N, C-alpha and C positions, 0 to 999 in steps of 0.2 A: 835506623830504618825500623819500621814497625810491620808487622806481618798479620794478615787475617786469617790465615789457616796454614796447616802444614804443606799443603799445595803449594802456596805463595813462597814458602821458604825454599822448597825444592826448585821451583821456577827461577828464583833468584841465584840459587847455586848453578844451575844449568846454564844461565845467560852470563855467568862471572861476576855478577854484582855482589855476591856473598861468598865469603870464605867458607870452608868447611868447618873450620874452628867455631865461627860465630853460628853456622847453622847448628852445630851441635848443641851449642849453648842454648839457642832458641828452641830446640826440641826437647830439651830436657823437662820431664813432667814434674820434678821434684824441687825445682828451684824456689827457694823460699827466702824472704827478707824477714829476720827476726827483729822485733821492735821492743826493746827493753823487757823482754820476757812477758809481754802482755798480748802480743799478736805475732802471727806467723802469715806473712802476706804472700799470696800466690802471685809472684810478678811475671809469670810466664802464661797466665791465664789468657791474655788477649793473643798471644801467638798460638795457643792451642785452640781457642774456641772463637776469635774474634770478638770476645766480649771481656772486658777488663774486670777486675775485682772491684766492686761498688762498696763503698765504706758506708755501713748503717750507723747512723749517728746516735739513735736513742739507746740508752743503757750504757753509753761510754761517757767518761768524765772529759770535761774540756782539755785537760792535760793528755789524757790517753789520745784522744782525737788529734791534737796538735802533733803528738809524737809520731802517730802514724802517718798523717799527711807530710810531715817534714821527711820522714824515711822514704816515702814514695817520691817526693820531689827530688831528693838526693839520687834514687835509683834511676829517675827520669833523666837527670842531668848527665848521668854516667852513660846511660843507653842511647841517649839522643832520640827517644821515641817520641811520636807525636800526638798519640791519642790521650784523651783528657783523663784527669783524675776526677772522680764523682763520688760525691757524699749524699746519701739519701736520708730522709726524714729528719731534717734539720730545720729549726726555726729561724726566723730573720735575726732575733737577738744573738743567737748561738754563732750563727754564721759570721756576723760582723765581730763577734768576740774572738773567734777562731782566726778570722783574717788578721785582726790586730796582734794576735800571739804567734803567728807564724813566722819562721825566720825570714826576714824580708829579703836578705842578701841571697839566699838560696832560691826563692821564688824569682827573683829578677834575673839572677845567673841563668836559670833555665827558661827565661823568657815566658814565664807562667803568668796568666792573668785570672785573678779570682772573680768569679761571677755567682750570682745568687739568683736563683728563680723562685720568687716569692710564693705564687700559688702552688707550684709543684713541689715545694719544700726541698729543693735540690740545690746543692752547691757544687761548684766545679772549678777546676784550675785547668784552664785551656792554654795550650802551648803554641797554636797558631802555625803549625808546621804542615801545612796541607799537602805538600809533595811527599812527606813521609806518612801521611795518614790516608793517602788515596787509594780508593778501591771502587769498583763498580757501584753506581748508586742504586740501592734498592728503593722501592716506592711502597709506602704504607698509607692507607686511608684511615681517618680517625672521625668517629661519630660519637657524640655525646647525647644521650637521649633526653636529658634535661639540664637546665642551667646549674642545678645542684651537683651535677656530675662532672663538671668542669675541672675541679681540681685534680681529681684521679686521673683524667685524660691528660691534663698538663703534665703530670708526672711521666706518663707514657711518652708523649711527645717530645719532651725535653731529653729523654733518654735516646729516643731515636735520632734526634738531631745531633746530639753529641757524638753518636756513633755513625754519623755520615749518611743516615737515610733522608730521603725526601718525602715529605708528608703533605697531604691535602685533608684539611679538617672542616667539620661543620657541627656547630652546637645546637642544642635544643630541638632535635629532629625525632622526638619520641613518637610512639604510635598513637597517642591520644589524638593526633590529627595527621592522618597519612599524607594529606597535601603538602606538608612541610618536607617530605622526603623527595618531592619530584626533582627540583633542581639539584640537591645534593647527589642524588643518584646518576642524573645526566652528566654531572661533573666527574664523579667518580669513574663513570664509564670511559670518559675521555682520558683520565688520569691513568687508568689501567693498573690499579695497585696489585702488588704481590700478595698482600695481607690486609685485613681491615681489623682495626681494634674498636670495639663497640663497648662504651661505658654506659652502665645503666643501673638505676636502683628500683625502688619500688617492686613491681612484678617482673621487671627487667625482660620485657618481651621483644625489645628491638633486636638483640643478637639472633633470636630464632628467625625473625622476619628477614633480615639481612643474609643469613646463612642460606635461606630458602631461594634467594635471589642471585647467589653468587657461586662461582666455582672455585674461588679462592679461599684459602683459609680464614675463618673469622676467630678473632682472640676476644673471648667475652671478658670484660672487666667488671664484676659486680661492685657496687658502691654502697657504703653505709648509709643510704638515703631511704627512709621509709618510717613507718610508726606501727605500733600495736604488734601483731605476729611478725611483721617484716622488719621490726627494729634491727639496727646495726647490720643490716645487708644479708641477714640469714635468707629471707625469701627471695632476693635477687640471686644469691648464689646457688639456691636449690632449683630456681627456675632454670638458669643456665645449665646446670648439670642434668636436669631433666629434659632438656631441649629436644623437641621432635626432629627438628633439622639437624642433620648430621654435619659435621665438619666444624664444630666450634670447640676450641680449646679454651677452658675456663681456668682463670687464675683465681688466687684468693681475693677476698673482699679487701678493695681499695689497693690492690696490688699492682699500682701503675708501673712500678720498675719491672716487675715480672712481665707484664704485658708488653712493655717496650722491648725487653730483651727478646722474648719469643718472637715477636713480630720482625725484629731486626734480623735475627738468625734465618727466618724464612725468606725475607726480602733480599737480604745479600746473597743467598745461595742463587735465588732467581737472576739477580744481577749479574753474578758471575757467569751463569749459564748463558745470559743474553750476549755478554761481552765474548763469549766463545762461539757465538753464531747460532745458538739454539733458539728456535721460535716456539711460542706457545700462543693457543687462542686467547682472545680477550676474555676475562673472567667475569665482567658484570654486565647485566642486561637491565637497562632502565625502562624498556617499553612496556614492562609490566604494569606501570602506573599511568600510562598514556590514556 
């Protein structure tokens, strides 16, 4: 059984679905799984935060990465939890190599399936235990200002979907032509997202525009798209940090995972409130562009 918060643990104890012993174990904040003295894995992070530890591939050797993933698979077999194992910033070649090197017997015993999301540079081991991974479904809107911003937004979207959020996405809707936003905004109004992730490079004006039209949180995702002074995304980052429209949370340049995690936390809190009968007003207004 997996849990999305301390509250869900307590609710399962109250209903008799979870023993006090297991609840105590799930609530421990210092539960670590040590891997060959190279890593100390925070195996209870999902129970605490609703977000699992995500393995950052860059800077790790193939051997280290395989050792970490094998340990996570072993822990997952023992706990029978259904949330996925996620690896970020991994190339196609490395993902294929790691998949070959992983202990096949362990992965199959846990019913884990290895997936690679090429544009997002994310690999995952998914266990397909929907009944154990079920929770109220949060909703997140996704906007890419330009085609070049798609890979960073892909990273955020993959993280959101792996963690159980529903998404609605539109690409190439930057402010160079505001008419491109008409249909996306109408559809977002119907979708009624809990948060919106906006990926933009160059001068990155789109997040400010969206924040000015919406009462839901906007997560600004600056991308390393630009040239001259704006090279490597510095101009996009500064633009989002200096945005006149309030309500924008800005992550680091090309920080798709961070954008996905923040919007997931917001959306799932809203989804839990909805499931408990709370109501809120719709947050998006598209009539501005009529």
